[in-house]
N, C-alpha and C positions, 0 to 999 in steps of 0.2 A: 824433290825438294831442293836438291843441290842447284839444279838449273833455275828453279823459281827464285832462289836466293840471289843468283847472279843477275837476273834481269828484273828483280824487284817485284815480281808478280806473286799472287796468293797461291799457296799450296793447299788446295781444298779437297778434303776427304769426306765431305758430307754425303749422305745418301739421299737427301731431299725429303726424307720422311721425318716429320717433326718429332715423332715418338722415339725413333731410333737415333736421332741426332741430339736429343736432349742430354747435355753433359752431366746433369744432376740426377738422372734416373738411375735405378739399380741395374738396368740392363747392361751387360758387359759389352765392350767393344772388342772386336777380333784383332788379330795381328795385322790385318790389311789396313787398319787405321792407326797403327801404333808406330812411333819412332822412338829411338832411344835418346835419353837425356844427354848422353855423351856426344851424340851427333849434333844435337842442338847447340851444346856448349862449344863444340868445335867450329860450327858455322859462325857463332857470335864472336868468339875470341880470336879465331885464326882462319876465318873463312876465305874462300877464293875471291879474287877481285871481280868487280862488276863487269858486265859486258859493255862494250863501247856504247856510249850514249845512254847508259842505264845507271841506276843507283842501287847498290846492294841493300837488301832489306829482307828480314825474316817475317813473312806474313803467313800464318797458319790459320786454317778454319776447319773445325771438326776433327782435330787430331788428338790422339792420346799419346802422352809422353811418359814412357816407362823409366823407372829408376829415379834418382834424385838429380834435379837440375841444380848444379853447384857452380856459380859464377863468382864466388867470394873473392873480393879484391881485384877483380878484373876490370878492364876498360872495354866497353862494348860500343863500337862506333856505328854499326848498322842500325837502321830504324827497326823497331820491334813492334809487331801488332799480332796478337793472338786472340782469335774469336772462337767461342764455343768449344774450347779445348778442355781436356782432362789431364790432370797431373797425377801420376801414381803416388808420388811422395812429395814432401815439402820442397819449396823453392827457396834456394839459399842465394841471397844477393847482398850480404853484408859488405860494406866498404866498396861497393861496385859503382862504376861510373857509366852512365847512359846518356844518350842524347834525349830520346823520348821513348817511353814504354807504355804500350796500351795492351791491357788484358781485359777483354770484355766478355762477360757471361762465361767465365771459366770456373771449373771446379778445382780448387787448390787446397790440399790438406792443411798447409800452413805456409805463410810467407814470412821469411826471416830477412829483413832488409835494414838492419841497423846501420847508420852512417852512409846510407845510399845517397848518391849524388846524381841528379839529372839536370841536364841543361834545359830541357823542355818539360813537358807534362809527364805525370804519372797517372794513368787511368786504370781504375779497377771497377768500373760500374757493372752491376748485376752479377758480380762474382760471388761465389760461396767459399768461405774459408773457415771450416769448422774448428781448426786448431789455433786460430788467432793470427794477428799481423803484428810484426815488430818493425817500427820505423823510428826508433830512438835516434835522435841527433841526425836524422836524415835531412837533406837539403834538396828541395824541389825547385827547379829553375823557373817554372811558370806556375801551372795549376796542378792541384791534386784533386782528382775527380773520382769519388767513390760512391756515387749515388746508387741506391738500391742494392748495396752490398749487404750480404748476410754473413755475419762473422760470429764465431763461437769463442769460448775462453781457452786460454793456454793453461799450463799447469798451475800458474799462480792466479788464475781467475780473471786475467785481463784479456779482453777481446782485441783491443788495439792499444799497443804500448808505443806511444809516440812522444815521450818526454824530450824536450829540446828540439822538436821538429821545427823546421823553418820552411815556409811556403812563400815564395816571392809574390804570388798573386792570390788567386782565390783557392779556398778549400771548400769544395762542394760535396756535402755528405747528406743529400736529401733522400728521405725514405729509406735510410739504412735500417737494418735490424741487427742490433748488437746484443749478444748474450754474454754478459760479463762486464768488466770495467773498462771504459775508454779512458786512458791516461794521457793527458796533454799538458803535463806540468812544464811551465816555462816555455811553451811553444809560441811561435810567432807566425802570424799570417799577414801578408803584406797588403791585402785588400779586405775581402769579406770572408766570413765563415758562416756556412749555412747548414743547419741540421733540420731544415723544414720537413715536417711529416715523418720524422724518424721515430723508431721505437728503441729506446735505450732500456734494456731489461736486465736487471741484476737483483731480482727479489731476494735471493738467498745470500747475497753478499752485502757489502757496506755501501759502495758507491757505484752508480751507473756512469757518471762522468766526473772525473777527477782532473780539474784543470786550474790549479792555482797558478798565479803569475802568468796567465795567458795574455798575450798581446794581440789584438786585432786592430789593424789601422783604420778600418771603416766600421761595418756593422756586424754584430753577431746575431744571426737569425735563429730563433728557436720557436718557429711559428708553424702554422698548418701549410700543407702542400696539396696541390691538385693532383689527383691520380687519373692518368689518361688510359683508360681501358686496361690492357694487360701490362702496360709499362709506361714509364715516362719517356719524353723525347730523348734523343740520343744524348748519353752522358748526363742526363738529368737537367738539361737546359730548360729554363722556364719558358712557358708560352701562356698566352691568354686562355684561361680555362673555357672549354666549350660548354654549351648549355647541358646541364645534367651531370657534369663532371663531379665525381666524389671528392670531398675535401677531407684530407687525413691530417689530424692534429699531431703535434709532437707529443709523445707519451714517454715519461721517464719513471720507471719502476726502480727506485733506489735513490740514494743520495746524489745530489749534484753540488759540486764544490767549484766555485769560481773566485775564490779569495784572492785579493790583491791583483785582480785583472785590470788591464787597461784597454779601453775600447774607444776608438777615435770618433765614431758617430753615435752609435746606440747599441743597446742590448734589448732585443725584442722578444717578449714572451707571449705574443698574441696567440690565444687559443691553446696554449700549452697546458698539458695535464700531468700532474705529479702524483704518484702513488707512493707514499712514504709510510714507514713504520713510525711509531711514537719516538724512537730514538734517532731518527734520521732528519736531515736538514736540506733545504735549498739554501746554500750558504753563499752569500754575496758580500762577505766581509771586506771592507776597505777597497771595493772596486771603484774605479773612476771612469765616468762616461758622461758626455754631454746630455744623453737622454736615456732613461730607463722606462721601457714600455711594459708595465706589469698588467697584462690584459688577459691572463689565462684563467683557467678554472680554479676555484677555491680549493686548496689542499685540505682534504678531510682530516688528515693526521700529520704528524711531523711538525716541523717548524721552518719558518722563513726568517733568515737572519740577514739584516742589513747594517749591522754594527760597523761604524766607521766609514761607510760608503759615502762617496761624494758624487752627486749628479747635479746637473743644471735643471733639466726638465724631468719631472716625474709624471708620466702619463699612466693613469690607472683607472680602474673601475671599482665601484663599491663592492661588487660581487667577487672580486679576485682575491681579496685579502683573507687570511685565515681568521678563525675565531680567537677570542681572548686567550692569551697564553701561547698562541701559535706564531707570534711575531716578535722579533727582537730588533730594535733599531737605535740602540744607544750610540750617540755620536753620528747618527745618519744626517748628512747635510744635503739639503736640496734648496733650490732657489725659486722654482716655479712649480705650481700644481696645475696640471692640465687634465681634468677628469674627462672620461669618455662616458657619456650618458649622465643620468641624474645621480649626483653625489651630494646629498644634503649635508649640512654641517653636523647634524646628529650622527650620521653615518661616519663622518670624518673623525668625530670624537670617539666613536666605537673603534675606529682604526687605531687611534692612539691608545685606547684602553687595551686593545689586543697586544700592543707592544709593551705595556707596563702592568703586568699582573701585580707587581709591587710598585708603589708610588715612585715615580721619577719625574722631576720637573722638566727635564730637557726636551722630550718630545712635544710637550705642550708649548714651551717657549719657542721652539723652532717653528711649529705650525702657526703660532700667533704672529711671529715675525714675517713669515711668508705671506700670510693673509694681509697683514698691515702694509707690506711693500706693494701688494697688488691693489691697494685701496679699499680693502674690506675691513674697515676699522671696527664695525659693529661685530662682525664674526670673530675678529681677533680678541675683542673683549670677552665674548662668550667662551672662547677657548681658555683664556686666563681665569675666568670664573670657574670653569670646570676643573682647572688645575688646583685652585684653592679648595674646592669641594673634595677632590681626591686627597689633598694634603690633610684636610681636617680629620679624615678617618684614621690618620696615623698619630694624632695628638692625644694627650691624656684627657680625662673626662672633663675637667674644668675648662681647658682650652677648647675642647670640642663643643661644649655648651656655648661658650663665647662665640665660637665660629658659627654655630647655628643662628645665634642672635644677629650677628653681622650679616649673614646670608639673608635671613628673613626680612631684616629691616632695610639694608642698603646694598645687598648683593656684593659685599666686600668692596664697595666703592666702584665697581665696574659698571654700575648703572646709576650714575649720579642723579639722574632725574628722579629715581625713587627716593633718595635722601631729601631732595628739594620738596617732594610731595609730602613726606613725613613732616618736614619743618612747617609746611603750610597748614597741615592738619593740626599739629601741636599749637601753632600760633592761633588758629581759629578757636581751638578748645580752650587755650589759656585766656584769650580775649573774652570768650563767653563766660568763663568762670569768674574772672576778675571784674566783669561788668556787674556782678551781683555783690561785690564787696566794696566797702568804702573805708579804706584804711586811714588811720590817723597819721599825720605827718610827724617826722622826727623833730623838726624845728618848725613850730607853728608860723613863724614869720618869714621862713625861707623855704618855699617849696613851689613846684610848678602845679598847674591844674591837673587833677587826676584824669588820666586817659588809660582805660583798661587795655585797649588794643596796643598802644605804644609801650605800655609797661610790660605786657607779655612778650612783645617783640624784643624789647631791651633785654629781658632775661634770656631769651632764646638765642639771640645773636651775640656771640662772644666778641670781645675786643671793642666793637663799636658802641659808643655811648649815645643813646637817643634822648637823654635828659629826664628819665623817669626812675631808673634804678638808684637806690641810695637815699631817697627822700621820704620813704614811707615805712611805717612801723607795722610789720606783719605779726600776727599771733596765731597760735594753734596750728590747725592743718594747713593754713595758707602759707606758713613758712615752708612746710614740706613740699607743697605744690610749686613754690618758687624755686626751691633747690632742685626739684626734679626737672623743671624746665631748663635751668642752667646746665645741669649735667647732660641732658639729652641734646641741648643745643651745641655743646662742645663736641659731642660724639658725631652728630650729623654734619656740623660745619666742617670738621676735619675730614670726614668722608667725602663731602662735596669738593673740598679743595684738592684732595688726593685724586679724585676722578678727573677734575679739570686739568690738573698737571699732567696726567697720563695723556689726555687728549692733546695738550699743547706739545708734549714731547714727541708723539707719534713715532715712538721707537727710537 
């Protein structure tokens, strides 16, 4: 191993038997495949110089490392790559500085690496870490690649504790299996963060992913991933799925919290599946992103919270949103709706209903404003009409009855054509009725010729004088008929004028 370190070659102790070389099996490895952690630390911190024309590097394959590898606070200059290795105890790397570290398909009881600093990558693909990983305030110079990692909880129930983590480029965590809480509070990712095809499992705890104030400069992917046979391509790099490739969606059993997050391009939930308890949430409070792609499966329980979030494009499907009572979006601001598949207005109104188990005007007004801005004026009026109908249910009995009358006759003014039709019907009825009546004039020598149609229209249309009203003496029930026409005319004319002004304002 000493000589391999000096010439930068791999120290390989594999038997070439896949069963015997499996670092995750229960079969013990003998002393012929074991090196002491103290020797590894000596090589990394105070190793011999490289041979002429070579670069010193620790490359191990199929090696068991006994004892505790403790490099706390050290500076490791050689390149480090460990494949298919077993660690007897936890690996301690707090406040350690590396160039690049690659541990692939290794069995590690626990990784303690708070405030770790690497100039290059940190790779942990296909590793198994049953005691959890700590990367609090770590700084990764390029990429953090942990695809297909299987990680268990620490004593506090956290599988990955990475609050304040900074990754200069990508954080790729595709198809990982996390048992416990992943904590990424105030973490920053310089390019994209991918959890495609991962299983975030914390059914007995509170949160599966706790990432408030997370910043991702490009896109946060929580979508499905293609599974390539027994494993993904090296380090989880994406390829075009072959025919027949299995697609594995992201599954989150437990609460996901992304409050106050900032995402430069998008947050993508395509095909994601959330398994929540009634008291758990997919919390997106106050996030900011140009695009939110909410295209996953409908959560059967729990709640989706978008309160205070601000997005430009909302890309969604009618089958992705929860049932009434399962959605909260007070103060949710969006500028464009981009539905995927058929999303009729009735389903969109159900979406707003799901967010307002108790009446609140804001979601209706926001939806109407977005529809109007996109040229869908008729749909915008239907949304505002639905708002009035929801509001009516909160009013006292007298106001509720008046609301029903307004709805039935003129649809609260949002369908002015209906009011115009009622006026036409009342005019025809009044004209027919007054055609059978011959009233006496108030002043015999000063009156126009009696015209039943003009008289009914003069009563029905307020403000305008057509030269019939005020010249005739009505008696009995005809007085009541005239009063009814005047009252109904004022109501309907006001409604038509209100509807016309809404059309002219266009928001």
